[in-house]
C-alpha positions as a printed NumPy array, in Angstrom:
array([[-26.097,  -7.034,  97.666],
       [-29.8  ,  -6.533,  98.031],
       [-30.15 ,  -9.633, 100.216],
       [-27.259,  -8.316, 102.481],
       [-28.939,  -4.979, 102.898],
       [-32.333,  -6.645, 103.753],
       [-30.581,  -8.93 , 106.339],
       [-28.908,  -6.029, 107.869],
       [-32.252,  -4.108, 108.243],
       [-33.84 ,  -7.211, 109.703],
       [-31.039,  -7.753, 112.116],
       [-31.173,  -4.064, 113.198],
       [-34.858,  -4.237, 113.676],
       [-34.739,  -7.359, 115.852],
       [-31.901,  -6.041, 117.868],
       [-33.507,  -2.679, 118.648],
       [-36.679,  -4.579, 119.528],
       [-35.048,  -7.094, 121.879],
       [-32.594,  -4.762, 123.584],
       [-32.617,  -1.48 , 125.085],
       [-29.29 ,  -0.042, 123.508],
       [-27.317,   2.253, 125.598],
       [-24.509,   3.629, 123.475],
       [-22.805,   5.273, 126.353],
       [-22.401,   1.965, 128.383],
       [-21.6  ,  -0.284, 125.44 ],
       [-17.993,  -1.227, 124.878],
       [-16.698,  -2.75 , 121.757],
       [-13.68 ,  -4.926, 121.844],
       [-11.442,  -6.415, 119.224],
       [-10.843,  -9.957, 119.856],
       [ -7.716, -10.509, 117.852],
       [ -5.26 ,  -9.892, 120.567],
       [ -6.51 ,  -6.645, 122.079],
       [ -7.755,  -6.217, 125.599],
       [-11.312,  -7.538, 126.049],
       [-13.531,  -6.313, 128.877],
       [-15.745,  -8.897, 130.189],
       [-19.379,  -8.114, 130.643],
       [-21.491, -10.387, 132.894],
       [-24.926, -11.644, 132.32 ],
       [-24.616, -11.105, 128.561],
       [-24.858, -13.225, 125.353],
       [-22.731, -13.389, 122.297],
       [-23.851, -13.437, 118.582],
       [-22.107, -13.385, 115.195],
       [-23.305, -11.133, 112.414],
       [-22.445, -12.983, 109.252],
       [-22.785, -10.658, 106.211],
       [-21.911, -10.827, 102.484],
       [-21.718,  -7.407, 100.885],
       [-20.819,  -5.923,  97.513],
       [-17.894,  -3.562,  97.343],
       [-18.464,  -2.098, 100.926],
       [-20.498,  -2.285, 104.126],
       [-21.464,   0.346, 106.73 ],
       [-22.057,  -1.704, 109.796],
       [-24.065,  -1.016, 113.021],
       [-20.933,   0.415, 114.534],
       [-21.108,   3.24 , 111.882],
       [-17.921,   2.108, 110.315],
       [-17.676,   1.453, 106.464],
       [-15.679,  -1.664, 105.492],
       [-14.362,  -2.241, 102.039],
       [-12.763,  -5.716, 102.384],
       [-13.419,  -9.043, 104.258],
       [-13.445,  -8.429, 108.074],
       [-13.504, -10.806, 111.076],
       [-13.283, -10.042, 114.802],
       [-14.959,  -6.626, 114.864],
       [-17.506,  -6.579, 117.677],
       [-20.023,  -4.211, 119.205],
       [-21.589,  -4.387, 122.682],
       [-25.377,  -3.971, 122.703],
       [-28.115,  -4.342, 125.484],
       [-30.366,  -7.249, 125.013],
       [-34.057,  -7.591, 125.711],
       [-33.477,  -8.545, 129.354],
       [-31.195,  -5.582, 130.024],
       [-28.01 ,  -7.58 , 129.683],
       [-25.096,  -6.93 , 127.514],
       [-25.029,  -8.64 , 124.18 ],
       [-21.826,  -8.885, 122.291],
       [-22.1  ,  -9.057, 118.44 ],
       [-19.265, -10.143, 116.233],
       [-18.944,  -8.947, 112.596],
       [-18.111, -11.609, 110.048],
       [-17.987,  -9.812, 106.711],
       [-17.242, -11.03 , 103.208],
       [-16.865,  -8.288, 100.625],
       [-17.475,  -9.12 ,  96.904],
       [-16.772,  -6.583,  94.163],
       [-18.686,  -5.274,  91.268],
       [-16.942,  -5.362,  87.899],
       [-16.495,  -3.13 ,  84.796],
       [-15.763,  -4.328,  81.316],
       [-15.64 ,  -2.816,  77.837],
       [-17.263,  -4.857,  75.06 ],
       [-15.289,  -3.892,  71.794],
       [-17.329,  -4.931,  68.744],
       [-16.96 ,  -4.492,  65.043],
       [-20.126,  -5.14 ,  63.079],
       [-21.34 ,  -4.688,  59.517],
       [-24.165,  -2.282,  58.905],
       [-25.874,  -2.762,  62.406],
       [-25.698,  -4.477,  65.738],
       [-28.405,  -5.616,  68.303],
       [-26.56 ,  -5.527,  71.686],
       [-27.224,  -7.262,  75.093],
       [-29.422,  -4.316,  76.046],
       [-31.796,  -5.291,  73.303],
       [-31.148,  -2.091,  71.289],
       [-30.077,  -2.19 ,  67.603],
       [-27.2  ,   0.262,  66.783],
       [-26.509,   1.515,  63.2  ],
       [-23.482,   3.737,  63.804],
       [-20.323,   3.766,  66.007],
       [-21.098,   3.912,  69.742],
       [-18.836,   4.197,  72.782],
       [-21.275,   5.482,  75.482],
       [-23.97 ,   2.816,  75.862],
       [-23.76 ,   0.718,  79.034],
       [-25.612,  -2.344,  80.468],
       [-25.683,  -3.676,  84.11 ],
       [-25.452,  -7.494,  84.766],
       [-24.932,  -9.436,  87.98 ],
       [-21.455, -11.053,  88.088],
       [-20.572, -14.49 ,  89.419],
       [-20.151, -12.984,  92.934],
       [-23.657, -11.586,  92.833],
       [-22.526,  -7.992,  92.328],
       [-23.463,  -5.524,  89.66 ],
       [-21.252,  -5.805,  86.502],
       [-21.332,  -2.726,  84.163],
       [-20.476,  -3.404,  80.476],
       [-19.521,  -0.345,  78.215],
       [-20.176,  -0.802,  74.553],
       [-17.262,   0.143,  72.177],
       [-18.878,  -0.345,  68.718],
       [-17.441,   0.213,  65.249],
       [-19.982,  -0.101,  62.524],
       [-18.636,  -0.792,  58.973],
       [-20.81 ,  -0.832,  55.887],
       [-21.41 ,  -3.249,  53.08 ],
       [-20.768,  -2.026,  49.538],
       [-22.807,  -2.421,  46.344],
       [-21.421,  -1.467,  42.972],
       [-21.688,  -2.062,  39.328],
       [-18.777,  -3.46 ,  37.159],
       [-19.243,  -1.802,  33.833],
       [-17.265,  -3.665,  31.269],
       [-17.069,  -3.535,  27.446],
       [-15.563,  -6.938,  26.521],
       [-14.31 ,  -8.201,  23.222],
       [-15.468, -11.674,  22.133],
       [-15.57 , -13.136,  25.625],
       [-15.134, -12.271,  29.33 ],
       [-14.073, -14.36 ,  32.351],
       [-15.553, -12.417,  35.148],
       [-14.686, -12.464,  38.919],
       [-17.353, -15.137,  39.48 ],
       [-15.232, -17.609,  37.449],
       [-17.757, -17.684,  34.596],
       [-16.939, -16.875,  30.998],
       [-19.49 , -14.693,  29.226],
       [-19.886, -14.587,  25.498],
       [-22.699, -12.104,  25.292],
       [-23.956,  -8.959,  26.965],
       [-25.116,  -9.468,  30.571],
       [-26.705,  -7.058,  33.176],
       [-28.004,  -9.625,  35.777],
       [-24.99 , -11.478,  37.109],
       [-23.885, -10.488,  40.62 ],
       [-21.016, -11.627,  42.896],
       [-20.515, -11.039,  46.531],
       [-16.989, -10.088,  47.786],
       [-15.705,  -9.029,  51.238],
       [-14.673,  -5.454,  51.23 ],
       [-11.769,  -4.016,  53.15 ],
       [-13.837,  -3.845,  56.311],
       [-14.815,  -7.395,  56.12 ],
       [-18.271,  -6.665,  55.069],
       [-20.24 ,  -8.143,  52.048],
       [-19.743,  -6.186,  48.938],
       [-22.136,  -6.947,  46.14 ],
       [-20.936,  -6.323,  42.602],
       [-23.3  ,  -6.261,  39.678],
       [-22.116,  -7.009,  36.175],
       [-22.978,  -4.588,  33.273],
       [-21.426,  -6.199,  30.361],
       [-21.446,  -5.212,  26.707],
       [-19.751,  -7.495,  24.151],
       [-17.976,  -6.536,  20.921],
       [-16.049,  -8.462,  18.439],
       [-12.319,  -8.371,  17.475],
       [-11.08 ,  -7.932,  13.866],
       [ -8.144,  -8.895,  11.724],
       [ -6.576,  -7.528,   8.523],
       [ -3.602,  -7.875,   6.235],
       [ -1.046,  -5.146,   5.587],
       [  0.571,  -5.561,   2.162],
       [  3.725,  -3.489,   1.691],
       [  6.385,  -3.2  ,  -1.108],
       [  9.389,  -1.284,   0.224],
       [ 12.947,  -0.573,  -0.745],
       [ 15.854,  -1.834,   1.507],
       [ 14.06 ,  -1.696,   4.82 ],
       [ 10.9  ,  -0.584,   6.531],
       [ 10.051,   0.216,  10.196],
       [  6.596,  -1.311,  10.592],
       [  3.869,  -0.327,  13.156],
       [  5.34 ,  -2.872,  15.628],
       [  8.394,  -0.808,  15.846],
       [ 10.631,  -3.363,  14.273],
       [ 12.72 ,  -2.656,  11.205],
       [ 12.642,  -5.334,   8.578],
       [ 15.319,  -5.585,   5.998],
       [ 13.936,  -8.639,   4.135],
       [ 10.641,  -9.841,   2.879],
       [  8.235, -11.151,   5.777],
       [  4.712, -12.6  ,   5.901],
       [  4.696, -13.777,   9.391],
       [  4.941, -10.76 ,  11.554],
       [  1.707,  -9.549,  13.358],
       [  0.746,  -6.66 ,  15.42 ],
       [ -2.235,  -6.099,  17.647],
       [ -4.036,  -2.72 ,  17.559],
       [ -7.318,  -1.533,  19.163],
       [-10.158,  -1.179,  16.635],
       [-12.927,   1.448,  16.666],
       [-15.049,  -0.489,  19.109],
       [-12.09 ,  -0.989,  21.491],
       [-11.252,  -4.673,  20.655],
       [ -8.042,  -6.169,  19.452],
       [ -7.45 ,  -5.809,  15.717],
       [ -4.729,  -8.199,  14.557],
       [ -2.78 ,  -6.885,  11.475],
       [ -0.779,  -9.475,   9.364],
       [  2.351,  -8.205,   7.609],
       [  2.752,  -9.192,   3.962],
       [  6.064,  -7.406,   3.161],
       [  8.142,  -7.484,  -0.021],
       [ 11.566,  -5.883,   0.202],
       [ 13.285,  -4.752,  -2.953],
       [ 16.812,  -3.455,  -2.817],
       [ 18.552,  -0.272,  -3.951],
       [ 21.827,  -0.384,  -5.835],
       [ 25.09 ,   1.299,  -5.056],
       [ 28.064,   1.654,  -7.379],
       [ 31.169,   3.784,  -7.874],
       [ 31.95 ,   5.528, -11.123],
       [ 35.723,   5.636, -11.296],
       [ 37.034,   8.142, -13.917],
       [ 40.485,   9.583, -14.812],
       [ 40.414,  12.507, -17.061],
       [ 42.389,  15.61 , -17.949],
       [ 41.671,  19.037, -16.539],
       [ 37.773,  18.775, -16.151],
       [ 35.008,  16.31 , -16.371],
       [ 31.131,  16.938, -16.911],
       [ 29.419,  13.99 , -14.971],
       [ 25.939,  12.431, -15.312],
       [ 24.686,  14.978, -12.573],
       [ 25.322,  17.73 , -15.055],
       [ 28.131,  19.3  , -13.013],
       [ 31.645,  20.033, -14.36 ],
       [ 34.376,  19.054, -12.023],
       [ 37.822,  20.696, -12.181],
       [ 39.424,  18.801,  -9.303],
       [ 39.603,  15.313,  -7.727],
       [ 36.204,  14.31 ,  -6.093],
       [ 35.091,  11.234,  -4.315],
       [ 32.066,  12.667,  -2.546],
       [ 29.693,  13.589,  -5.386],
       [ 26.692,  11.276,  -5.695],
       [ 23.78 ,  10.86 ,  -8.139],
       [ 20.418,   9.125,  -7.459],
       [ 18.403,   7.194,  -9.924],
       [ 15.629,   4.639,  -9.963],
       [ 16.685,   1.077, -10.644],
       [ 14.634,  -1.728, -12.285],
       [ 13.016,  -2.721,  -8.863],
       [ 11.764,   0.941,  -8.529],
       [ 14.225,   1.74 ,  -5.737],
       [ 16.403,   4.722,  -5.441],
       [ 19.924,   3.758,  -6.301],
       [ 23.09 ,   5.759,  -5.663],
       [ 26.155,   6.066,  -7.877],
       [ 29.288,   7.75 ,  -6.338],
       [ 31.88 ,   9.544,  -8.379],
       [ 35.469,   8.641,  -7.837],
       [ 37.139,  11.267, -10.052],
       [ 40.83 ,  11.803, -10.61 ],
       [ 41.655,  14.939, -12.506],
       [ 44.906,  14.5  , -14.336],
       [ 45.919,  18.079, -14.941],
       [ 47.733,  19.384, -17.93 ],
       [ 50.876,  21.154, -16.94 ],
       [ 51.851,  24.638, -17.928],
       [ 55.239,  25.539, -16.608],
       [ 57.875,  28.212, -17.224],
       [ 61.345,  27.114, -17.558],
       [ 63.273,  29.998, -16.175],
       [ 66.925,  29.765, -17.259],
       [ 69.835,  32.113, -16.863],
       [ 72.688,  31.106, -19.145],
       [ 75.947,  32.585, -20.379],
       [ 76.292,  33.773, -23.823],
       [ 74.025,  31.136, -25.505],
       [ 71.717,  28.221, -24.456],
       [ 70.536,  25.097, -26.27 ],
       [ 66.957,  24.208, -24.959],
       [ 64.864,  21.081, -24.984],
       [ 63.443,  21.941, -28.4  ],
       [ 67.099,  21.544, -29.657],
       [ 67.254,  25.214, -30.631],
       [ 70.226,  27.328, -29.565],
       [ 69.288,  30.77 , -28.219],
       [ 71.863,  33.607, -28.317],
       [ 69.527,  36.285, -26.969],
       [ 66.992,  36.641, -24.159],
       [ 63.47 ,  35.117, -24.997],
       [ 60.096,  34.564, -23.249],
       [ 58.142,  33.247, -26.281],
       [ 59.673,  29.894, -27.065],
       [ 57.522,  26.862, -25.955],
       [ 57.074,  23.184, -26.479],
       [ 53.985,  20.949, -26.07 ],
       [ 54.317,  17.349, -24.876],
       [ 52.226,  14.583, -23.099],
       [ 52.835,  14.367, -19.447],
       [ 52.917,  11.165, -17.242],
       [ 49.06 ,  11.265, -16.914],
       [ 48.562,  11.396, -20.669],
       [ 47.577,  15.102, -20.627],
       [ 48.938,  17.815, -22.942],
       [ 51.484,  20.001, -21.15 ],
       [ 53.229,  23.178, -22.186],
       [ 56.642,  24.361, -21.228],
       [ 57.47 ,  27.985, -21.838],
       [ 61.177,  29.196, -21.973],
       [ 62.103,  32.29 , -19.997],
       [ 65.752,  32.66 , -20.989],
       [ 68.146,  35.368, -19.708],
       [ 71.584,  35.319, -21.259],
       [ 74.494,  36.785, -19.387],
       [ 77.98 ,  37.457, -20.762],
       [ 81.192,  38.154, -19.026],
       [ 84.018,  40.352, -20.253],
       [ 87.004,  38.171, -19.62 ],
       [ 89.677,  40.577, -20.914],
       [ 92.504,  41.57 , -18.61 ],
       [ 94.854,  44.564, -18.898],
       [ 98.503,  44.369, -17.773],
       [100.332,  47.404, -16.582],
       [103.868,  46.382, -15.684],
       [103.114,  43.847, -12.906],
       [ 99.481,  44.875, -12.288],
       [ 96.784,  42.74 , -13.906],
       [ 93.166,  44.141, -13.924],
       [ 89.944,  42.36 , -14.974],
       [ 87.735,  44.521, -17.111],
       [ 84.448,  43.083, -15.839],
       [ 83.332,  45.251, -12.974],
       [ 81.193,  44.252,  -9.945],
       [ 81.911,  40.549, -10.273],
       [ 83.619,  37.953,  -8.045],
       [ 87.321,  37.288,  -8.881],
       [ 89.796,  34.524,  -8.269],
       [ 93.312,  34.991,  -9.678],
       [ 95.19 ,  31.82 , -10.678],
       [ 98.777,  30.973, -11.547],
       [ 98.688,  29.429, -14.939],
       [102.216,  27.878, -14.664],
       [101.07 ,  25.828, -11.587],
       [ 98.049,  23.978, -13.225],
       [ 95.736,  26.997, -12.61 ],
       [ 96.348,  26.9  ,  -8.9  ],
       [ 94.333,  29.447,  -6.982],
       [ 96.482,  32.231,  -5.535],
       [ 95.381,  32.625,  -1.849],
       [ 93.796,  36.001,  -1.122],
       [ 93.97 ,  37.152,  -4.73 ],
       [ 90.265,  38.01 ,  -5.083],
       [ 90.331,  41.59 ,  -6.152],
       [ 89.6  ,  42.981,  -9.539],
       [ 93.294,  43.953,  -9.69 ],
       [ 96.196,  41.649,  -8.841],
       [ 99.92 ,  42.714,  -8.617],
       [102.229,  39.956,  -9.544],
       [105.099,  39.379,  -7.265],
       [107.105,  37.022,  -9.475],
       [107.363,  36.603, -13.192],
       [104.858,  34.159, -14.803],
       [101.549,  33.664, -16.474],
       [ 98.443,  34.71 , -14.604],
       [ 94.639,  34.485, -15.296],
       [ 91.385,  35.346, -13.494],
       [ 88.238,  33.367, -12.912],
       [ 85.194,  35.772, -13.068],
       [ 81.802,  34.913, -11.547],
       [ 78.864,  37.241, -12.393],
       [ 75.058,  36.642, -12.589],
       [ 75.39 ,  32.938, -12.535],
       [ 78.151,  32.88 , -15.187],
       [ 81.762,  31.735, -14.696],
       [ 84.371,  32.521, -17.209],
       [ 88.2  ,  32.377, -17.185],
       [ 90.377,  34.916, -18.85 ],
       [ 93.275,  33.833, -21.042],
       [ 96.713,  33.788, -19.257],
       [ 98.707,  36.93 , -19.284],
       [102.498,  37.072, -18.949],
       [104.158,  39.186, -16.367],
       [107.972,  39.527, -16.436],
       [109.855,  41.027, -13.502],
       [113.496,  41.555, -14.115],
       [115.926,  42.343, -11.467],
       [114.868,  44.693,  -8.733],
       [113.489,  47.729, -10.456],
       [115.609,  50.946, -10.041],
       [114.526,  54.592, -10.243],
       [116.569,  57.657,  -9.496],
       [113.899,  58.798,  -6.969],
       [114.742,  55.74 ,  -4.867],
       [118.607,  56.104,  -5.029],
       [118.943,  56.779,  -1.275],
       [116.174,  54.477,  -0.295],
       [117.326,  51.318,   1.603],
       [115.846,  48.334,   3.519],
       [117.819,  46.612,   6.297],
       [118.492,  44.18 ,   7.822],
       [117.943,  41.723,   5.051],
       [117.545,  38.841,   5.851],
       [115.586,  39.796,   8.959],
       [114.036,  37.914,  11.806],
       [112.469,  40.774,  13.681],
       [112.11 ,  44.453,  12.815],
       [112.581,  45.811,   9.231],
       [113.814,  49.374,   8.711],
       [113.432,  51.583,   5.685],
       [115.435,  54.754,   5.117],
       [113.658,  57.167,   2.759],
       [116.638,  59.366,   1.736],
       [115.419,  62.485,   0.035],
       [111.708,  61.391,  -0.285],
       [109.28 ,  63.293,   1.991],
       [106.38 ,  61.028,   1.649],
       [105.983,  57.369,   0.519],
       [103.356,  54.596,   0.512],
       [104.48 ,  51.126,   1.772],
       [102.989,  47.753,   0.53 ],
       [104.294,  44.252,   1.275],
       [103.169,  41.272,  -0.799],
       [103.772,  37.519,  -0.877],
       [105.493,  36.102,  -3.975],
       [101.933,  35.096,  -5.144],
       [100.832,  38.722,  -5.016],
       [ 98.799,  38.69 ,  -1.802],
       [ 98.951,  42.055,   0.07 ],
       [ 99.929,  41.374,   3.67 ],
       [101.006,  44.781,   4.933],
       [100.243,  48.422,   3.971],
       [101.135,  51.856,   5.251],
       [100.315,  55.153,   3.4  ],
       [101.92 ,  58.589,   3.605],
       [104.993,  57.824,   5.587],
       [106.757,  61.209,   6.096],
       [109.687,  60.347,   8.478],
       [113.107,  59.778,   7.105],
       [113.195,  56.356,   8.563],
       [110.225,  53.842,   9.093],
       [110.31 ,  50.533,  11.061],
       [107.792,  47.744,  10.832],
       [107.539,  43.99 ,  11.668],
       [105.931,  41.178,   9.618],
       [104.421,  38.331,  11.643],
       [104.708,  35.966,   8.762],
       [106.316,  32.636,   8.122],
       [109.854,  32.513,   6.903],
       [110.182,  33.107,   3.225],
       [110.614,  35.581,   0.475],
       [108.363,  38.69 ,   0.328],
       [108.011,  41.792,  -2.029],
       [108.33 ,  45.192,  -0.324],
       [107.001,  47.996,  -2.643],
       [107.757,  51.663,  -1.949],
       [105.62 ,  54.169,  -4.018],
       [106.339,  57.899,  -4.419],
       [105.537,  60.459,  -7.027],
       [103.886,  57.881,  -9.275],
       [106.835,  55.592,  -9.336],
       [107.777,  52.579,  -7.257],
       [110.691,  50.491,  -6.15 ],
       [110.503,  46.883,  -5.073],
       [112.838,  44.957,  -2.653],
       [113.035,  41.233,  -2.06 ],
       [112.933,  40.642,   1.688],
       [113.932,  37.336,   3.17 ],
       [112.392,  36.49 ,   6.532],
       [114.246,  33.99 ,   8.598]])
C-alpha cells in the first residue's frame, strides 16, 4: 500500500514536471467501446498501480476494485497531449478474531501478557496481499486450582495418585485437570487411625433382633455387623448368640359351677382366653392358657298343673298344692342338680243335674262337650253349652275341660214319653207335618210364646222369643229328617215331632 502511494506521488511529480497540464483542454476517453477522440502529436502511457482497499487516481475518482481502460489526457513536456491509461489492481485488508482460552495468563502476538479475559486488544499485520490485517483478541482466562484433601483414614488409604498409604502423610501432591482444563494441584493431609473388633455374647429367649436389623430365632455365632468406632473407623462386632425357648401349654379343665385357677382368679363360666406366665427351667417366660369348661349344676322348677292328685319323680303322690318338694340328682355333667316341684292341683265338679229333658253341668266357666253314651260316647254336634236339652230318650254325659283338666261326668238317663201334653197347649197346633217348605203354628188361646227347634241330638237350630200373633209361620233350611219343635208359655212347654221331607 505504501509502495503504491509512493509510486503515485512520483508519477504525479514527473508528469507535472514534464507537461504543462491544461485541465480545460484535456479529454479523457474510455477505450472499452466508447467514443475516443484522437489527439495528434501526443504519446500514450499506462499507469500500472496495485492498491489496498481503494485508490483515488489523478482523475480525482476513487476506485474500490480492479480497474482497466480508464484514461486521462494530460499535456506532456513538449506541449503535446499525453494519454495516460489506468491499470489498477485492488487488494483488500482483512479482519479476524483470535478466540483463545488460556490458563492463568497469555502472552499474545502483540508481546503483551494478559492475566484476565480481554476482547478489546487488537494487532495489525500485513496479509498475503500486502495489506493491513487487523486481529481482535477474544481471550478467556481460566485459572488453575490448588487444594488440600483432608482425610482421616482407617488402617490404610488408596489415594487418587494410585498409592496406598499406611501412615499419616502431609506431603503427597497430585495434579488434576479442573473443569476448565487447567492444572489443579491437590495436596494430601492424611491422618491414619486403626479399626477395632469385638464379640457380642447374648443369651435370649425365643428370638432377638440384633443391631444388624435381623431377627434371629436360633443360636448363631457367625453373624457380624460393622459399626463406626469412636475414632471413626470400622468396628466389627461378632455375634455369639444362644437362643433358649419359652414354653406354651394348655390347661384343660372341666369342673362344676366355678374354678379357682393358678392365676388366683375364680372363674364361673367357660374360659379359653385366660393365660398365666411363669419362668421355665431355661429362664424364659412361659405361657399356660386356660381351657375351662364350667359344667353347671342345674336348679330347675318343675311347674305342674294336675287334676285332683299327682305322683312326682320322687314317687310321692301329692293331693294338695305344693312348692316345697325337691329332689337332688347328678346331671349329665356329673354335677349336683336340684329340681323343685311347683304343683297346682285343679279339680272338676263332674256332677250333672237333670230336669225333665234338660241336663246341666255343675262346673261353671268351663268348656263342655255333650256326648251320647248309647252311641259309644259319640260327640253331639253343637252341644257345647253348660246345659243340654235332650231331644230323644237315652243316656247322656258331658266332657268338661277346665284349667288343664278334663273330666267326664257319669251318664244320665233321659226318658221322653210320647209328645208331652198340657192343657195350656190344647189349641196349639203345627202344620203341615210332614212339611217341605213353610211350617205354621197356631197359638190358640195363648197370647205369648217362645219357639225353639232342636235336632234329635239336642242341637238348637232355630229360636224365636215372645211370639204374640195367633198364628206364626217359619221355614227350616235343614236336611230332611226328624226335628223337635218346642213351644214354651207360662213356664210350661209342649214338644212336637216335625218331619222335614
